[in-house]
C-alpha positions as CSV (number, residue, x, y, z in Angstrom):
1,S,5.4,-1.5,7.9
2,Q,7.6,1.9,7.5
3,W,6.3,5.1,8.0
4,Y,7.9,7.0,5.1
5,W,7.2,10.9,6.1
6,R,9.0,12.2,3.4
7,D,7.1,10.2,0.8
8,W,3.9,12.0,2.3
9,L,5.3,15.2,2.5
10,G,6.6,15.6,-0.9
11,D,3.7,13.4,-3.1
12,P,2.0,15.4,-5.4
13,G,-0.7,13.4,-5.7
14,V,-0.8,13.1,-1.8
15,R,-0.7,16.6,-1.3
16,R,-3.4,18.1,-3.8
17,M,-5.7,16.5,-1.5
18,T,-8.1,17.9,0.8
19,F,-7.0,17.9,4.6
20,D,-9.8,15.4,4.2
21,E,-8.9,13.0,1.4
22,R,-5.6,12.6,3.3
23,G,-7.1,11.5,6.1
24,R,-9.4,9.2,4.1
25,Y,-6.0,7.4,1.9
26,M,-4.6,7.1,5.7
27,D,-6.8,4.4,5.6
28,V,-6.8,3.1,3.3
29,L,-3.7,2.7,3.3
30,A,-3.4,1.3,6.1
31,M,-6.1,-1.7,5.0
32,T,-4.5,-2.4,1.7
33,H,-1.7,-3.8,4.0
34,Q,-4.4,-5.9,5.6
35,T,-5.2,-7.7,2.0
36,D,-3.6,-11.5,0.8
37,E,-2.3,-8.9,-1.9
38,P,-0.3,-5.9,0.4
39,G,-1.0,-2.6,-2.1
40,V,-3.2,-4.1,-4.7
41,C,-7.0,-3.8,-4.9
42,S,-10.0,-3.0,-6.4
43,E,-11.7,0.6,-7.1
44,E,-14.3,-0.5,-5.0
45,D,-11.8,-1.3,-2.1
46,V,-10.3,2.3,-2.5
47,R,-14.1,3.5,-2.2
48,R,-15.2,1.5,0.3
49,W,-11.8,1.7,3.1
50,A,-12.2,5.5,2.1
51,Y,-16.0,6.1,3.3
52,Y,-17.2,7.6,0.2
53,S,-20.8,6.5,-1.0
54,K,-21.2,5.9,-4.4
55,E,-22.2,9.1,-5.5
56,E,-19.3,11.0,-3.5
57,W,-17.2,8.6,-4.8
58,S,-17.2,10.7,-8.3
59,E,-16.2,13.9,-6.8
60,H,-13.2,12.4,-5.0
61,R,-11.8,9.7,-7.0
62,E,-9.4,12.0,-9.2
63,A,-7.5,12.6,-5.9
64,F,-7.5,9.4,-5.0
65,E,-6.5,7.6,-8.9
66,R,-3.1,10.9,-8.8
67,V,-1.4,8.7,-5.9
68,F,-2.8,5.3,-7.7
69,K,-1.3,3.2,-10.6
70,I,-4.2,1.4,-12.4
71,R,-3.1,-1.4,-14.1
72,H,-4.8,-2.3,-17.3
73,D,-6.8,-5.2,-15.2
74,G,-8.4,-2.7,-13.3
75,K,-6.4,-3.2,-10.0
76,W,-5.0,-0.1,-7.8
77,I,-1.4,-0.7,-7.5
78,Q,-0.2,1.5,-4.3
79,K,3.3,1.1,-5.4
80,R,5.4,2.1,-2.1
81,T,2.9,-0.7,-0.4
82,V,4.0,-3.1,-2.7
83,Q,7.9,-2.4,-2.5
84,D,8.2,-2.8,0.5
85,R,5.8,-6.3,1.2
86,E,8.6,-7.8,-1.8
87,A,11.5,-6.2,0.0
88,Q,9.5,-7.7,3.6
89,R,9.6,-11.0,1.8
90,K,13.3,-11.0,0.7
91,R,14.3,-9.8,3.9
92,F,12.4,-12.5,5.7
93,E,13.6,-15.7,3.1
94,Q,17.3,-14.4,3.4
95,A,16.8,-14.0,7.2
96,R,15.0,-18.0,6.9
97,R,17.7,-19.1,5.1
98,G,20.5,-18.3,7.5
99,G,19.0,-19.5,10.1
100,L,18.7,-22.8,8.7
101,R,22.6,-22.9,7.9
102,S,23.4,-21.4,11.2
103,A,21.4,-24.6,12.8
104,T,22.9,-27.0,10.3
105,R,26.7,-25.9,11.4
106,A,25.0,-26.1,15.6
107,R,24.2,-30.0,14.4
108,D,27.8,-31.2,12.5
C-alpha cells in the first residue's frame, strides 16, 4: 500500500492525537490492510490493534473515533484505506483485461 504523508501530517484528527496515540494508530492502519475487507473493522478491533485495555480505551476512544467514519451498523471505516483498495482492485482488473486482450492478439 502507499503512504500519503500529506494526509498523515495534515489530518486534523491525527494532529490532535498524542504521540502515543499516533503510534498506535499507525499499527491500527497496518492491521486494517490485512483484513478481508481492508479499512472496515469493529471498534473492538481498533481497541485491540491499538493495544489498549478496556479500561484505557475509554480515555483514548475519542481520538480514534475522529479518524474513522462510523457506519450505522457500528463498523469503523478508514476511508483512505477503502478508497486505496478499491483503486487497487480497479487497476488490477484493467491490467488483467489488458493482458487477456494482448494474449488473444498474440494467439491470433
